[in-house]
N, C-alpha and C positions, 0 to 999 in steps of 0.2 A: 613345822611353824617356827622352830628354834632357829632356822636357817634364814627365815625372813623376819626375824625380829627385830633388826637393826633398821632396816628398809622400812618397816611398819612405823617403829617410833621416830624415825627421821633425825638428823644431826641436831634439830633444835628441840625435840622429845625428850622425857627421862622416864628411862626403864625402871618401875618398882618392883623390887623382890621383897616379899613378905610372905612368913609362915614355912619357908622351905627347910626340910629337913635330910641332910646330905645321906642320914642311915636310914630312914623311912622312905624317902620319894623314890617313884622308879627313876626320874631324871637323874642320871649321873652328873656328879660334881664336875668331873673334868671336861663334859661337853658342854655343860652351862657357863664355865668360866674361860673355856676357851671363844666362846662367842663374845661373853662381856668385855674379854680382854682387848676386843676392836671397836669398844666404844668410846665416844669423844671423852675428854675430861669431863667431869661431872655428871656423866652421861646415865649412872646408876645409882639410884636410892635403896639401900639393903635394910629392910628393917627388921624389927624383934630381936629375939635374943642372940647370943653369938652362936653362929654355926658349928656344928661339931664335925668339921674337914678331918679326913686323913692327912698324916703328915705332909706328902707332896702338895696337896691340894690347899692345905693351911698356908703353906709358903706364897703360893700363886695368887689367893685372896688377899694376905697381907700387902703383897706385893702393889696387888692393884688398887688397894686402899690407900699404902703409901705414895703412889704414882697419881692419886687424885682423881682415877677414874671411877672408884665406887665410894659413896659417902655412906657412912656407916650411922644409924639410928637406933637406939635399943627401943624406942617406942614402936608399938605396931602402925602401920599406915592408917587403920580406923582411929586410934587416938590423936595422930598428928591431924588428920582431917577434923575431927571434933574441935581441937582445940583452936584450927585455924577459924572455923567457924564461929565458936563462941568469942572470938577476939575480933570479929569482923562488927563493926555498928549496925549494919544494915544486914541481917542473914538473908534478906530474900533480893539483895541486889542483882539484878539480871547480868547474865554473862557478857562479856565487852561484845562477842559477837553473835549475839540471840537473833535468829532470825525473825523474832516478834517485836525486836527494839529498833527504834529511830533514835539516834543521840543527835541533839540539837544545840545552839551556841547555850551558853553559861551552864552548861550540863544539865540542862533539860531534856527530858526523855518523853518519848512516846510508846506506849506498849500498843502495838494494833492488835486488835479483836479479829478472831476470825470472820467474820461478817464483813469488817471492814476492808480486810484485805480481798474477800471473794468481790466486793462491789466494785473496789478501786480497780482491782487488776484485772476488770472486764476490759478496760481501757489502756491501762498502762502498769507496769511493774513498779512495786515500790521497792527502793533501793535502800533496805535497812542496813544493820550493823554487820550482818553475816557478808556482805559483799566485801567488807575491807577484812575480814577475817584471814587467818592463818591459811597459808598456802603450801601444802606438802611440796619439798623439791622434787624433780623428776628427775630419773637417770637419763643418760645421754640419749637412748633410742627411744624412751617415751616420750621425752622431751621433743625429738624430730617429729616423730607422727602426731605430736598436739600441736605444732608450729603448722605443719602441713594442712590438718585438719582446721586449725583456724583461720586460714587464708582462703582454703580452698572448698569448704562446706560452709554454706550458710547456717549461721549459730545462732543461739537466742542471746538475751542480753547479758546473761549470766556468764555465759561460754566468753562473749566478747571482752568483757570488762576483765576475767581471769587471764586472758590471751594478753590484753595490755599491761596488767600489772606483771606478767612472766617476760615482758619486754619481747614481744612476737612482732611488734610494729615500731617502727621509728616515731620519734614526736617530731613534726614538721614545724617551721618557724612560726607560720601564721598562728600557731595553737597558742603561742605566748599571748599575742595580742587577744586570742579568742579567751582565753581564762581571766586576763586582765580587765576584759571589759565585761566580763560575766561576774567577776568580783562587784565592780562599780555598780551592776545592775542590782544584785542582791544586797548592796549597801543602802541604796537608793530606789527601791523598787517603784515607790509612788512616782517618781520622776520620769518612768520610762513611757514614752508615747506610744511604743509598740513591741512587738517581739523581738527578739535578737536574731539575727537570719546569717547562717554558714553558707555559703553559696559555690559554687565551682561544678567544672565537668566531672563526669564521672570518673572514677579510678584515682581521685587525688587525695584520697584519705579523708574525707568528711566523716563518714561513721565512725572511724577509729578515734577522729578529733573530738566526736561527742562524747563518746564512751570514756574518753581520758578526761575531758571536763567534768562531766559528772561524778566520775571517780576522785576528781582532786575535790569538788564539792563536800563528799561524802567523807573523805580521809580528814578534812578540816574541820567536819562538822558544822559547816558555815549555812546549810541549809537543807531539808529534806529534798529528797530528789524523787520524781516519777519519770520513768523512761518508757515511751511508746515507739513501737517501731511498725505496726502493721497498718494503722489507720489514725488520724487524729484524734486524740482522746474525746469523749462525750463529757461535756461541763456537768452533766448530771452524776454520772459514775465517779467524778474524782472530787467532787463536792464536798463530801462529808469528810474525806481525807484532809483536804485543804482546811476546813472549819476547825478540826482538831488541832491543826499545825498553827492556826490562826489565835487560837485560845492559849498556846504556849508563847504567843508573840514571836514567832518565828516565821520564818519566808519558804515558799516552796519553788522548786525549779523543777518545769517540767521540760524536759527534754523530746523530742518529736524526730525521730530520723525517718521521716515519710518525705520525700520530694513534695511539695507544694507551692503554691504561689504565697508570697509573703501575707497577704491580704487573710489568707485562710487562718494564720497564725495568730493575726492581729484580730481577727472576730472572735476567735476562742478567748484572749486575753481580754477583750471587753466583757464578753459573757461572764468571764470568771471575777472580774473586777466588779461587775453589776452589783455582786453579793457580797462585796466588800474582802475579797480574798486577796491575802499579801502572796503574790504571786509572780515569777518571771518565767519567761517561755523561750527557748532557745529551738528553733526550728531550722530545718536544712531546705535548699532549694536548688535547683539547677542554675547555672551562672545567669546573673543578672548584668544587665547592660550598665556600662560607666555612669551614663547619663542619669540614671535612677538612683543609683548608689552615692555619685558624687555629693559631698556635704552632709553625709549622714554617717555617723560612726556606729548605727546598729546592723549595718552590713558587712560580714568578715569573709574574705575571700579565700578559698584556698586555690593556689595557683597550679596550672598543670606542671609547670617547669619547677624541677627542684634546684635549690640554692646549693652552693659547693659543699658547705657543710651537711645539708641534706643527703648528698650524693655520698659523702663518705659514710655516714650513719647507714646508709642502704647498703653499701659496698661490704661493711662490716657484718650487717645482718646476715647478707647472703654469705659471708665465710663462715658465719659462726654455725650456719645450718646446713652446710656443704652444696650451695646452689653454685651456679654457673659464675665462673670468674668473667665471662664477658658481658657483662652488664652494663646497657648503654644508659648510664644515667645521667645525660646531659640532654637526651631528647626530650620533648614535652611528656610524652605517656611513659615515663619512665617506671613508676609504681603500677601502671596497668601490666606493661612488660613483666615486671618483676613477679605478679601474681601468677601471670599464665605462665610463668618458668617452674613455678612450685610443684606440679605433678611430675614434673619431667621437663626437659626442654621441648619448646613447640617450634612449629614451623614459622616462617617470617608472617607478620600478621597479614600483611594485603594479600599474600596469595593462599596463606594457611587458612584463613576463614573461609575462602571461596571452595577450597577442596574440601574441608571439614564439612562445610554446610552440604556439598555435593554428595560426599560419602553417606552423610547422615539420609541425605534424601533416598539414596539408594536403598540403603539397609532399613531404613522405615518402610520403602515399597514392599521388600522381600519379607520383611517380619509381618506386615500387616496383611500380606496376600494369604499366609499360613494363620492368622490370627481370624477366628469367627465370632460374629456376633450371635451368641446361643441364646435361643427363647424357648419358652415352655409351651407346648403344644396341646392341642386337644386330640381327642379319638380321630376324628375327621382328617387333622392337620397330618397325624401319624400314618393314615391311609393314603394320603396324598403324596407324603414323603416316599412311601414304600413304591409308589406308582411312577416314582422318577423325579417328584418336586423336591426342588432343592431348599432344604429347611433352615439352613443357616447360611450366613452371609459374610463373605471376608470383608475386611474392614476396609482394604484398599484392593479394589479390583483393576484398576489402569496400569498395572506397572509397566512404566516405559523408562528403559534405562537411557534412552536418548531424547528425553523430556527437555528440549532446549528452552521452550516458550514458559517453562515453568507451569503448565496447565494441569500436573496429574496431582491425584489426592497427596502422594507423599510430597511433593512440592509445595502444596498449599499448606500443610502442618509445620514447614518451617516458615513459611510465608506470614502464616498466622501468628506465631509465637513470635516470630523477630520483629515484626510492625508493632505489636504491642508493647514489646521490651524497648523500641526505639524510644517509646513515650514512658519508657521507666515502669512498664506495669506487666505483670504476670498474668496468665490467662487459665481460667479454671480447665482443667484437662478433659472435663465431661463435655465443656463447649466445643472444644478444639475438635474432639471424635463426633459429635453431635453434626457439626458443619461438613465434615466430609462423607457424612453418613446420610445425609439429610434427605437424600431421594430413596433411601435404601430401608430405612426403619421408620417405626411410627413416631410422633411426637410423645414425649414422656419416657422414651427409653432411657434407662440408666445402664452405666458403663462401670462394670466391676473392675476392682485392682487386676485381676487376672489379664483381662483384655488390654488395659494399660499397658501392664509391664510388658505382653505380648508385643506390642507396636513399639513402644520405646526402650525396650531392654539394651544396653550395652551403648548408650548415646551418652557423652561427654558434652556435646554441643549445650545442652541445657541444664539449667538448675530447678530444684523441686522444693516446695516446701508447702506445710498445710496454711490455708487463709484463715484457721481459727484453734484456738486450743483444744477443741476436742477432736481434731484431725479429722473432721468428716470430709473437707472440701480440699483436694489436692491440686495445687497450682503449679504452673510451668512457666519458667521465663529465660533468658538467655543467662550465660555467666556473666557478663558486663554488659552496660548499656552501649558501650563503645563497639563492642563487637557486633550488636544488633545493628547499630547504626550503618558500620561498613557492608553487613551481609545485604540489608535493605538497599542500599546503593548500588550494589552490584545485581540482585536478582531482580529488585521492583522499578528501580530507576527514577523514583521519584514520589513527591506527594499525594497525587492521584490514586495510584497503583497502590500504595500503603493502604489510604482510605478505603479502598474498595475493597480489599483483604478485610480491613476491620468492620466493615459495613456488614460484610457476609457473615461474621460474626456476632456483630448487632441483631440481625435478622432471625438469627437461631435462639436468642436469649428469651425463649418465651417461658423460663422458669424465673424471670427476674420479675419484680414487683414489689415483695415484701421488704421493709426497711430489714437490713441485718444481713441478708441473703447474699452468698458470697457472689452469685452471679448478678444481682443488682447492682454489687459494690463495683462490679466489673465495667459494667455498662455506663454507670455514671461518672466513674471514674475515666473510662477511656474517652468518653464521649467529651468531658470537661477538658482532659489532654489535648483532644483534636481541635478544640474550640482556642480563640484568641486569646484566652487568659493561659493556656497550656504552657507547656516546655519551650515551644517553638514559635512561640506567637502566631501570626496569622499563616503559617506555613501552608496548612490544607485546607486555606479560605475557599478554594475552587470546589470543595467537596462539601461546604456546609449544607447546602440545601439538600443533599442526597443522604447526608446524615440524618437531617431532620425527618425526611420522609421516610427513612428507615424507622425511627422511632415511632412516627404515626401508624407505619403498617404494624409494627410490632404492638402498639395500643389497641388498633381497630380490629385486627384480623386475629390476634392472639391474647387479647383480654389483658395484657399487661398495663396495670395502671399504677402508675409511680409519678407522685408529685415532681418529683426531682426531675424525673426525664422529660416531663411535659414543658417544665419551666425550661430544660436545655433546647426541646424541639422549636419554642419559641425565641430563644435567645438566638440560636444558631441561624434562625432566618431572618431575624434583623440584621445580623453582622455580615450576613450574605448580601443583603440588599445595600448595607454600608460600603462593601468592598467591590460591588460590582455595579456596573452601568447598565441598568435592565431599562427594558421598553416600560411603558406606565402602564400596560396591562399585565405584564409579568410581575411587576412590584406590588400592583395593587392585590394579586391574587398570592403572592408570598404573605405580605402582612396580613390578609384577611385570614390565612391558615395559621399564622403566628398568634392572632388575637383569640383565635377560635381555642387553640390549643390551651392559653392560658385561663380564658374564661372558664371552660370545661374545667379545668384542675381546679378554680376557686367554688364551682358550682357542687365539685363532689366533695370538696374539703367543709363546704357549709353545710351539709346533709347530715341528717341524724342517722343512729341505729346503723345497720349492716351496709346500709349504702353509702357510709361517709367513708372519704378516702384520707387517712391519715398523713400527716405530714408535720416535720419538725416547724418550730415556730421561724426558724432562720428558712426554711424553704417558704413558707408562707409568707414572709417579708419581701424575698426576693421575687416571688409571683406578683405581687402587688406592684413592686417597681417595675417589672420587665412590663406589667400590661401599661404602666403610665408611660413607658419608653415605647412601646409598641403603637399605643393611640397617639403618642407624639409624633412618630413616623407617619402615621397616615395624616395626621394636620399638616405638617410640614411638606409631606408629597403632596397634597390638594393645591397647596400654595404654588409649590415649584412647577406643576404641570398647568398652571394657570386656569384651574376650575373656577367655577363661578362664585362670585362672593358670597352667596348663601351656602354653598357647600364649605368653604373655607371657613367661614364663620362656624359652621355646626360642627366640623370637624376640630376647630379649635375649641369650643366649648366642651365638647367630649374629651378632650386630651385634658382641660384644665380639671375637670371635674376627677379625671383619672389620677391626676398628679396630687389633688387635694385629698383622696382616698388612700395614696399611698404615704404620702406626709402623715396622715395621723396614726397611720398603724407602723410606720418605720422611722425611728427618730435618729435616723443619719442624713448626710448631706446627699446622698444618691437622687432621692426624689425632688430636692430642691434644685439639684442641678438640671435634672429634666425640666422644671418650670421656669428654668433660665435660657436653655437652648432651644425650647419648643417654640415660645412666643418669639424669641430673636428670629428663628428661620421664618417664621410666618410673617412678622413684621417686615423681613428682608425681601421676601419672594412675592408676598401677598399685595401686589400694588392694585388690585380691583376691589380691596377694602376701602371702605369710607373715612372719613376723618373719627366719627364716635367710635366705630369699632377698634380705630386703632389706639385713641384714648383710652379704651377700657382695656386693650391688652397692655400699653404703657402703664396704666393703675397697677394690675396684676405684676407685672417685672417689679416696679417699685414695692410693691407689698413683701414680694419674695425676698428682694435686696435686704428690705428693713428685717425679715426674720433670722438672716442669715449672719451668724459672730464670726468673721473670720479667725479670731484668737483662740476659737474652740475646735477649729478644722485641724486634721492631719497635714502633714507639710504636702504632700500631692496634692490633696482637696483643696488646699487653699491656692494652691497654683493654679489649678484649673478654675476655680471661682474667680479669680483675678483675670485670667485669660477670659473669661465669660463676661465679666464686668467690661472689659476694655471693649469686646466685641458689641456689648449692648450700648455704650456710648455714640456708636456709630448711626444707631438708627432711632435713639430715643428722640422725642422733641423737647428741647429745652424751652421752649416757648411758653408763658404763662397761658393757662386757659382762658378762652375769650369767653366773654358773658355770654355771645350766642351759643356757643357750644355746650356752654355750661345749661343752659337752659333748655337745650334740645335734648341732652342727656338726662336732663330731670323730666322733659316729657316724656320719654320714653321707658320711664321708671327705672332708670339706672344711676347709683349712687356714686359712679364714679368720679362723677365732677365734684361733690364733696372731698372724696378722698384726696385727689388730685391739689386741691386747693389749701386742705389741711397738711398734706405733704410738703408742700411749697412753704410753709409756717413752720413747720415740724424743724427741729435741730437735725444735721447730719452726725450720726452716730460715728466717733472715730474707731479705729480698728482695733484698737486695744486700749486697756484702762478700765477701770470701775468709775471711778468719781467724774462726774458731769462740771465743766465750767460754768461761770454764772450766766454767760451768754447762751450756753446750751438750755439753762434752766429757763431763762426768759423766753426761748423762741419756744420750747415745750409749754409753757403757759398758754400762750398765745396758740397754739394748735389745740391742746384741751381744751380751752375755753369756746372755740370755734366749733370743736365738734361736739361739746355737750349742749350749745345753743341749738342745733340741729339733731340732738341726738334722737330723737321719734321718727326722723327721716333715716337715720345711717344704722340703726340698732339692728338692723337684717343685715347688714354688710360687714363680713369679718375682716376686711381690710381696715375699714374705720375702727371697728372694733379694737383690733391689735393696735393701732395706731394710738387709740385714745388710752389704752394700758400703758403703752410704753411713755407716753408724755406724763401721765398721771403720776406714776411711780417717780420719775426723775424729780418733778415739782417737788414731790413730797418727801423724797430720801435724799435727792441729790445723786443717784447712783443709777447706772443703766441696768433696767431689769433683765436678769437672768444671767448677769456677767459677776463671775467670783463665787466665794464661799463667804458664808455668816453675813451676807448682805441683809443691812438693817431692815425691819420691816416699817411700814408707816406707821406713827404712833397716835395719829388722830382717827377715833372710831367712825367720824362720819366717812373720812377717806377709805378708809376698811369696808365699808359697806358700801360706797360707791363702786370700789372697784370689784366687790363680790357680785354686783347687781350686772356690773360690764361683762365679766367673765363668765356669769352663769348664761346672760344671752348669748355669747360666742359660741359656748358649748351647746347650746339650744340648736344651735345653726346645724349640729352635725359632729357630735364629740367623736366619732371614727374618722373624721377630717382633720381634726385638730392634734397637733404635737402633744405627747404626754406631758410636757412641762405646764400646759394650761389647765390639765387635770390637778396636775400637782397645786399648782397656785388657787384653785378654787377649794382645794380640800383646806390650805393652810387658812385662805379667808373663812372658808364655813365653820372651822375650828374655833376662830375668835368671834364670829358675828352670828353663826348660827347654831345647830344640833353638833354637839360634840359626837354625839354617837354616828350620825350619818358620815360626819367627815372621816373617822375612823373606819367605817365600812367603805367608804371610797377609797380611804388610803390601801386598805386590803386589796381591792380590786388593782389598783393601781401597782401596788408593789408585785403582784403575780404577772401583770403584763408585760412589766419591764422587765423581769427577772431574766438573767442570762443576755438582756439585750442593751441596756443603758448602763454604759459602765460607771457613770457618775450619779447613780441613783441612791448612794449610801453616803454621798458627800454631804456637808452641812451647808446647804444653800442660803436660809436665811436664819437670822437670829432677832429675838425681842429685843428691842433699844429702849431705851428712856428717852423723854423729851430733851433730855441735856447731852445724847448722842454717844452714850455709852451703853454697853449689853446691860440689861437688867439681871439683877442678882436674886435668886429665888431661894426659898426652902421647901422640903416636902417629906412626906411621909410615906414609906416603902409600904404598899396596903398587900399585892400578893405577886407570886411569880406567874408570868405568863408564856413562858418558854426557856429553853435551855439556855442560860446566862442572860434572860432579861427578865427585869422585873417592872411594875406599875406602879408609879410613885404619884400621889395626889398632891395638887399644889392648890394649897387653900387660899391662896389671894386670888387665883384667877377660877377657882373651882373646875380646874380641868386636869386629865391627866396625862402623863408623859412617860417614856418608856426609858428605863435605866438599864445600861447594857454593861455587865461584868467585865472587870478588865479596865473601864474607862472613869471608874471612880476613884477618889482619892483614898478612901479607905479599903479595909480588907473584904472579909466576907459581908453579903449582904442576908439581912433576915427580916421578915415581916415586921412590921412595926417601927423599924429603924428610922431616925430622923437624918434625912439629908441635906446638907446647909451647902450654900455657898456655890450654887450652878447656875448657868444660862440655860435658856430653853432653844433649841435650835429644830432645823426641820429639814427632812430629806422626802424620799419616795417612798420611805418606810413608816413616816408620821413624826410626831412631836417625840424630842428625845432630849436627856439632861445631857448637858453639854460643859465640860468643865475646861473646855480648851479655847473657850471666847476669852475676848481680851478681857480682863477685870475679874474675871470667875475663878 
């Protein structure tokens, strides 16, 4: 132990000697002093009374004290520690590197409870203060080993962060831009329209850059940080942690090192913002094309080629850890080459990978032939085996060293793994073995670790990791995606063969189904990656239909029921039609298969008890949108193939209803986009339709255009909307509706004529801005009066009712409905009652088909003009339905104004606490209750009976709230 004393203490530690008696102790003084003599200056604290050394030892001791190596103190170490604790203001202050502690800006701290850590770290690791704690120095041999392990073995987040801190990786130039942009986002998180995306090819240092960025944020205590590496975090898992950070008025950074499309990160951000969380998301993606990233600073690219300064850093790093001096640092994949040299110099990339794959195939074949699948047998089975029956099965029976076509089981092992790794995915090992043993073992057979070891031992071509914290599911993938891509190009030759190998894996995934199952995750992820939103776009488009039918077979033959997989069945079929010129009969068959898959999923989701199919809210929303899109394709297809006018009109009506159902359940642009391109396609190609049908469709288009607020759309959605509107300009009839056509529409029971005439009178809403001009108000008044005159005839037409609401609101407030925040409410009680009547009629036509904002408006109006209790009950349902869905649900949308055009100021009494950090306040002047959120009040602590003065009342999707932020409050 004495020999290792200095190594354990490290150069920055202190050796404390207390209670040592040279006369009585078994440790000889000369041995102890010899070791202490090599300690650094100030490295030894000697406590207690003066030691009684012999003469020679005394001289050495005094010399060490004189040299400053030993520091003397007559007090015992216990006395020193007690005095230090007594002199500290807060004796309970946590250690600076406490693993339960998260330090935030302004010295605020969160102490995480075991329950909080358990729920949060089911999805993402909490980077607490221990992440930036002391790092013991490593001797040269240990440092070399740690360096090679850092680059060669897939490590957890903590190991990666430690490697970054030890300087095991170079910092690339793009990281400065990343960290600068990240600081900006953390300072103004509410202004970020989406997640920050680091994108680039494999082997460019993205994972290192994410780790370094997260580490820098924690070193500066700029924000709390969650780090996810296996999958996109579940919003419900991390919400409790975010809520506690919110209460400390700090921001949380969520780093997700999982290659996904940017929209997936944006959806998570919107879900978390729907609960009012202060959050920034930093995700990683495969390289995104320039036309997508141009003009947006939220995308940061990791270039594949190193700059001169980066090349010099890489050469210096290689020299420090005794790597080859022949680094080709100016090549595009210099970093990837550098990684491959770490276990020892590898062969040239193009030739070496092919030889390595061939050698692995041969070794797997030989090892697989000698590895048996053992099974428990009955007495009858044992008798059969003794009679010559073969009771165990070789994993690989078709050993063929000349397998040029790659048809053997050993070849398929490599193909399965590399085809998946080309798409950045690892495969459950059990699934690989099941696929090659599919004709020789029964369904449900599980393979033990001994079998897996027997087949794959001594293989360096693959990399292994567990799919979950419990280590129950072993996954296998390639060392690098680039290697997988090159091997696939050489062995499979193209996307069709790659997809066929993956379809074989999908067809054997009969253990999939339950959410959270690793096999379910693999199938859903690999199918998504093969689809048009995957890393390679439409590269696999020729296999879309085969993939979809494999999923259908998995569901129908193996009973694998998964809402996400059924959604992908329909999506792939629809995209197959979009990317291929099919015969009419074939197109109709594929669309029918797609619609049946979606309808079956929604039917199962709607059932109760054990028959119910559970699905996340996002999956349910996507199913409704996919259903609308599929019905939209059926309608446009009927018009394109020149079907009868009756069939085209019937298909259009079914598609319109599907779109309305989706719009009522999904408060995003996607169902509205379908409600534009679907009637556009029918109008453009449905020449067999008469004038009245075309006018009805035009009314639907105008109503949809009125519903969309371009200023609230994301940039890519706004671009798509403008393209749709431009295309619509070529087919819409700008001529006023003739009296004859109006009378004929009315005779047929259609109210489209009323809508079109009112729409001609109504103002055209500008693309931005909250305040209407005077001529807008005048036009709105004319349209409102026209609709109110004919109200009994149009009260069953949602288009007319929505138009009336917009116009009445503009007349009463001079503002555009649903635009901006803290928008003034009408002050006239008559106007409020009339608006409530209209919005109630609108929801009565089908609440499920209306956007959530109309439900919100009904709650506000009912709170003023009807029952407060009923309004609050409806608000609770609305809050639940829009949680993790509508990112603006916590924004203060409307505010109570006075007739003078200023926010009204109220006083109230705190009656009771209704939740953590939420109180109910009675407003006597209104005889209504509003919610008070702690942290948003002007005073300090809140207590029952307390008088709250000088606040306004605003509304959001959660209900009425005390608002000190309104102008004048």
